C-alpha positions as CSV (number, residue, x, y, z in Angstrom):
1,M,187.9,-136.3,56.2
2,T,186.7,-132.7,55.7
3,Q,185.4,-130.5,58.4
4,K,181.9,-129.1,58.3
5,K,181.9,-125.4,57.7
6,S,179.7,-123.2,59.8
7,N,177.4,-120.8,58.0
8,R,177.7,-118.5,61.0
9,L,181.4,-117.7,60.4
10,L,183.3,-116.1,57.5
11,E,186.3,-117.7,55.9
12,D,188.8,-115.9,58.2
13,G,186.9,-116.9,61.4
14,Q,185.0,-113.6,61.8
15,V,181.4,-113.7,62.9
16,K,178.8,-113.3,60.1
17,R,175.9,-113.3,62.5
18,A,175.2,-114.2,66.1
19,R,171.9,-115.1,67.6
20,L,170.8,-112.6,70.3
21,P,168.3,-113.3,73.0
22,R,164.7,-112.8,72.1
23,R,161.9,-112.3,74.6
24,E,162.0,-114.6,77.7
25,E,165.5,-115.8,76.7
26,M,168.7,-115.0,78.5
27,F,172.5,-115.7,78.5
28,A,174.0,-118.3,80.8
29,V,177.3,-120.0,81.4
30,V,177.6,-123.7,82.0
31,M,179.0,-124.5,85.5
32,E,178.8,-128.3,85.6
33,M,177.5,-131.2,83.6
34,Q,175.2,-133.5,85.5
35,G,174.6,-136.3,83.0
36,G,171.4,-137.3,81.3
37,S,171.4,-134.2,79.0
38,R,171.2,-131.9,82.0
39,M,173.6,-129.3,83.4
40,T,173.8,-126.5,85.9
41,A,174.3,-123.0,84.7
42,M,174.7,-119.5,86.1
43,C,172.2,-117.2,84.4
44,A,172.2,-113.5,83.6
45,D,169.6,-112.7,86.3
46,G,171.9,-114.2,89.0
47,N,170.0,-117.5,89.5
48,T,171.6,-120.9,89.1
49,R,169.3,-123.1,87.0
50,M,169.2,-126.7,85.9
51,I,169.3,-126.7,82.1
52,R,167.8,-129.4,80.0
53,I,168.9,-130.2,76.5
54,G,165.7,-130.8,74.5
55,G,165.1,-133.8,72.2
56,K,166.2,-132.4,68.8
57,F,169.4,-130.8,70.3
58,K,170.7,-133.9,72.2
59,R,173.0,-135.2,69.4
60,R,173.3,-132.0,67.5
61,M,174.5,-129.6,70.2
62,W,177.5,-130.6,72.3
63,V,178.0,-128.5,75.3
64,R,181.0,-128.3,77.7
65,V,181.7,-126.5,80.9
66,N,182.3,-122.7,80.6
67,D,180.3,-122.5,77.3
68,L,178.1,-119.5,76.7
69,I,174.6,-120.6,76.0
70,L,171.2,-119.1,75.5
71,I,168.3,-120.5,77.6
72,K,164.6,-120.1,78.0
73,P,163.3,-120.5,81.6
74,W,160.3,-122.8,82.2
75,T,156.9,-121.2,82.9
76,I,156.3,-123.3,86.0
77,Q,159.6,-123.3,87.9
78,E,161.2,-120.3,86.1
79,D,163.8,-119.6,88.8
80,K,165.0,-123.2,89.0
81,K,164.8,-124.8,85.5
82,A,165.3,-123.9,81.9
83,D,165.7,-125.3,78.4
84,L,168.7,-124.9,76.2
85,V,168.0,-122.8,73.1
86,Y,171.5,-122.1,71.5
87,R,175.2,-122.7,72.2
88,Y,177.6,-120.0,71.0
89,L,180.8,-120.8,69.2
90,P,184.0,-119.2,70.5
91,A,184.2,-116.6,67.7
92,E,180.5,-115.6,68.4
93,R,181.2,-115.5,72.2
94,N,184.2,-113.2,71.6
95,W,182.1,-110.9,69.3
96,I,179.4,-110.7,72.0
97,I,181.9,-109.8,74.7
98,K,183.5,-107.1,72.5
99,Q,180.0,-105.6,71.8
100,N,179.3,-105.5,75.6
101,I,176.0,-107.4,75.1
102,I,176.7,-110.0,77.8
103,P,176.2,-109.0,81.5
104,E,179.5,-108.4,83.4
105,E,178.8,-111.1,86.0
106,L,178.8,-113.8,83.2
107,N,182.0,-112.6,81.5
108,I,184.5,-115.3,82.8
109,W,186.8,-115.2,79.7
């Protein structure tokens, strides 16, 4: 069985491109899984939010504890809840850390 190659990485594992936060998006680190496509994450602004994996990402994006993710807070309860936008691969996470893009309080690696 062949492994699926990512179009985000080069042949030697180097990052070709990494998605950066757009407006209203921020970095977060998954703290615990809660089941039912929900998780708790520590966000870049210091809040702990409940993150929801949206419908089209449920089977496509597998998230584990201590993964670096990109979230978009809800407009109603913006300090408590957010939606998952993107999950970074380990090579992308390392590139972001080397470039000092991620806030220092989220750097647990």
